N, C-alpha and C positions, 0 to 999 in steps of 0.2 A: 659663352662658357661651354655650351654643349658641343659646338663644332670643334673646339680645341680638344676636348676629351675624346671625340671620335677619331681625330687624326693621331692622337697620342696613343690610343689603345693598341693598334697593331704593332707599334714600335715596342711597347712594353711586353707584349706577348712574344715577339721575336727575341727580345733581350732575355726573357726567361728561358726560351729555347736554347739560346747560346750559353747561358749559365749552366743548363742541364748538360749540354755537350761537354763543356769544360769540366764540370763535376764528374762526368763519367770517366774522364782521363785520370782524375785524382783517385777515383775508386779503383780503376785498373792498376794504378801505381802501387796499390796495397799488395798486389801479387808479388811484386819484386822486393818488398820489404819483409814480408811474412817469413821467408825461409831463414832470416837472420835472427828471428825471435827465439825465445827459450821455451816455446810452447811444445806440447806433445805433437807428434807427427800427424796423428789423426785430426787434431784441431787445426794444424797448419793446412792440411788438405781441404778441410771444410771451409776455412776462411778464404783460401784461394778460389775454390769453386763458387762460393757465394759472391765473392768480389767479381769474378769473371762474368757470371750470369747477370748480376745486378748492373754492372757497368754497361753491358749491352742493352739492357732494358732502358736504362736512363738515357743512353746515347740515342737510341732509336725514337724514344719519346721526344727528345729535343729536336731531332731531325723532322719528326712529324709536325712539331710546332713551328719551326722556322720556315719550312716549306721546301719545295723541290729545287728552287734556284740556289739556295744556300747549300743544300746537300750536294748539288752538282759542283759548286765551287769548292766544297770540302774534298770531293773526289780528286779534283785537279791538284789540290795542295797536299794531299795525303802523303806522308812519308813512306808508308808501305808501298804505295804505287811507284814512288821514285826508286825504291830499292829493287822492286820487281823489274823495272826497266833496265837496271844495270845488269 
């Protein structure tokens, strides 16, 4: 029982990190939805700023959890990097 939990523990932690990375993209997506809401302009700017900052915090927390090798794999798969190559 103890050996199975020890081998499963790093997998759980990495999956939490991947969930955080995915969740950061969802938070980042709020930036694109906010301008179409009927809120005050100051509130929209505040929501966009908070979304942008919190998405980066959540993303880098997830990257720290999953490790360097997953982060390097993400860099290769990044859409931004593909667009910059063009």
